[in-house]
C-alpha positions in Angstrom: 0.0 0.0 0.0 3.0 2.3 0.4 3.9 2.2 -3.3 0.7 1.0 -5.0 -2.9 -0.1 -4.2 -3.5 -3.8 -4.8 -6.8 -5.3 -5.7 -8.2 -8.9 -5.5 -9.8 -10.6 -8.5 -12.7 -13.1 -8.1 -15.3 -14.3 -10.5 -18.8 -15.4 -9.4 -19.4 -19.1 -9.1 -21.0 -20.7 -12.3 -20.1 -21.4 -15.9 -18.3 -18.9 -18.0 -18.7 -19.6 -21.7 -16.1 -18.5 -24.2 -16.7 -17.2 -27.8 -18.2 -14.3 -29.5 -22.0 -14.2 -29.7 -22.3 -11.0 -31.8 -19.8 -8.7 -33.5 -20.5 -5.2 -34.8 -18.3 -2.6 -36.5 -18.9 1.1 -36.6 -17.4 4.4 -37.5 -15.8 5.7 -34.2 -16.7 9.3 -35.3 -20.4 8.5 -35.1 -20.7 7.3 -31.5 -19.8 8.7 -28.1 -19.6 6.7 -24.8 -20.3 7.8 -21.3 -17.8 6.8 -18.5 -17.8 7.6 -14.8 -14.7 9.2 -13.3 -12.0 6.8 -12.1 -11.8 6.0 -8.4 -9.0 4.5 -6.3 -10.7 1.1 -6.5 -11.7 1.3 -10.2 -9.0 2.9 -12.3 -10.8 2.1 -15.6 -14.6 2.3 -15.1 -16.9 0.7 -17.7 -18.9 2.6 -20.3 -22.5 3.1 -19.1 -24.1 4.7 -22.2 -23.7 5.0 -25.9 -25.2 7.8 -28.1 -24.9 9.2 -31.6 -22.7 12.3 -31.8 -24.1 15.5 -33.2 -24.6 15.2 -36.9 -24.6 11.4 -37.0 -27.9 9.9 -38.1 -28.7 6.2 -38.2 -30.8 6.6 -41.4 -27.7 8.2 -43.1 -25.5 5.2 -42.2 -24.3 5.9 -38.6 -25.0 2.3 -37.6 -23.6 -0.7 -35.8 -23.0 -3.1 -38.7 -23.2 -6.9 -37.8 -20.5 -9.2 -38.9 -22.1 -12.6 -39.3 -19.4 -15.0 -38.1 -19.8 -18.7 -38.6 -20.9 -20.4 -35.3 -18.2 -20.9 -32.7 -15.4 -19.4 -34.8 -15.1 -15.9 -33.3 -12.0 -15.4 -31.1 -10.7 -12.3 -29.4 -7.3 -11.9 -27.8 -5.6 -8.9 -26.1 -2.0 -9.7 -25.2 -0.1 -7.4 -22.8 3.6 -6.7 -22.9 5.8 -4.4 -21.0 9.0 -2.8 -22.2 10.6 -0.7 -19.5 7.8 1.6 -18.5 5.9 1.3 -21.8 2.9 -1.0 -21.7 1.1 -2.2 -24.9 -1.8 -4.5 -25.6 -1.9 -6.4 -29.0 -5.5 -6.9 -30.0 -6.8 -9.4 -32.5 -10.3 -10.6 -33.6 -10.6 -13.6 -35.9 -13.5 -15.5 -37.2 -14.8 -17.4 -40.2 -17.2 -15.8 -42.8 -19.3 -17.8 -45.2 -19.3 -17.8 -49.0 -16.6 -16.5 -51.3 -18.1 -14.0 -53.7 -18.6 -10.4 -54.6 -20.3 -9.6 -51.3 -17.3 -10.9 -49.3 -14.9 -9.1 -51.5 -16.8 -5.8 -51.1 -17.1 -6.3 -47.3 -13.3 -6.7 -47.0 -12.8 -3.7 -49.3 -14.9 -1.5 -47.0 -12.9 -2.8 -43.9 -9.7 -2.0 -45.7 -10.9 1.5 -46.7 -11.9 2.2 -43.1 -8.5 0.9 -41.9 -6.6 3.2 -44.2 -8.7 6.4 -44.1 -10.4 6.2 -40.6 -10.7 3.4 -38.1 -12.8 0.4 -37.3 -14.8 0.6 -34.0 -16.0 -2.7 -32.7 -18.6 -4.0 -30.2 -18.3 -7.6 -29.1 -21.1 -9.4 -27.3 -19.6 -12.5 -25.7 -21.4 -15.7 -24.9 -21.9 -14.7 -21.3 -23.8 -11.6 -22.5 -21.0 -9.1 -21.5 -20.4 -6.3 -24.0 -16.9 -5.0 -24.9 -15.9 -1.9 -26.9 -12.7 -1.6 -29.0 -11.3 1.3 -31.0 -13.7 3.9 -29.6 -12.7 7.6 -30.1 -15.2 9.8 -28.1 -15.6 9.4 -24.4 -17.5 11.9 -22.3 -17.5 14.2 -25.3 -13.7 14.2 -25.5 -11.3 12.4 -27.8 -9.2 9.7 -26.1 -5.7 8.8 -27.3 -5.8 7.1 -30.7 -7.0 3.5 -30.5 -7.0 2.0 -34.0 -8.1 -1.4 -35.3 -7.5 -2.4 -38.9 -8.2 -5.2 -41.4 -4.9 -7.0 -41.4 -4.3 -10.6 -42.4 -7.9 -11.5 -43.6 -8.1 -14.1 -46.3 -10.6 -15.5 -48.8 -10.4 -19.2 -49.5 -12.2 -21.9 -51.4 -10.9 -25.3 -50.3 -10.7 -28.4 -52.5 -13.2 -30.8 -50.9 -17.0 -30.6 -50.7 -16.8 -30.3 -46.9 -13.9 -27.7 -47.2 -14.3 -24.1 -46.3 -15.9 -21.7 -48.7 -15.6 -18.1 -47.6 -13.0 -16.1 -45.7 -11.2 -15.6 -42.4 -11.6 -12.2 -40.8 -8.5 -10.8 -39.1 -8.8 -7.4 -37.3 -5.7 -6.2 -35.4 -4.7 -3.2 -33.3 -2.4 -2.0 -30.5 -3.4 0.1 -27.5 -2.2 1.0 -24.0 -4.8 -0.9 -22.0 -7.2 -3.9 -22.2 -10.8 -3.5 -23.5 -13.5 -1.8 -21.6 -16.9 -3.2 -20.9 -20.1 -1.6 -21.8 -22.8 -2.0 -19.1 -25.7 -0.3 -20.8 -27.2 -3.7 -21.9 -27.7 -5.3 -25.2 -31.2 -3.7 -25.6 -29.7 -0.3 -25.7 -27.8 -1.2 -28.9 -30.9 -2.3 -30.8 -31.8 1.1 -32.2 -28.4 1.5 -33.8 -28.0 -1.9 -35.4 -28.2 -2.2 -39.2 -30.9 -4.7 -40.3 -30.1 -5.7 -43.9 
C-alpha cells in the first residue's frame, strides 16, 4: 500500500462460456460513450451509455453493422507486454465468414478503406452476455488517445473438398495502451443503432 494499491480478482461461481455471440463494427466518429470518473478502487470504469454524436444519423449510415461470423469461430485476444515503463496490448479478432463471392470481396474492401482512411470501431457481445468496446474515439465528449483497429491478415479461401471451407477468415488487429473496456448499458440499448439488412 505504500507504493501501489493492490486489488483482488474473483469471479462469481458458475459457468463462464467463451466465444463471440455477436460482433458489430462502426465508425468511431459516429458514437460517443459515457464513462464515470476513475476511483481509487476502479482505475478504468466501464462505459455506461452509448449515443450518436451531433450530426450522426442512423438513417444516413451511422449504424452498428453486424459481422455474421460462422458459429463458434469468433475469437478475441488482447496480449499485454511491458518494455521498461511502456505497456502495450496487442489486439486481434478472428472468425470465419461464409461464401466466397462479390459480397465478401466488397465487405473486405470496406474494412480496408476504413483501416486506411479512418478506423474500425468494434462492439463484441460475448457468450456470457457481456459487451466489450474496442477502438472507440469519443468518451464523455472528448477524444481519447488514438485506438486504431484495422483489417490485417484477412483471407478469402475456397478449399478443394465438398466439406472444405468456402468463404473467408476475418482478421482485425490493433495496438493500445490498455485492455478492452466493458459496456454495461445492456444489449437492448444497442438495438436502435443496429443495421438490419
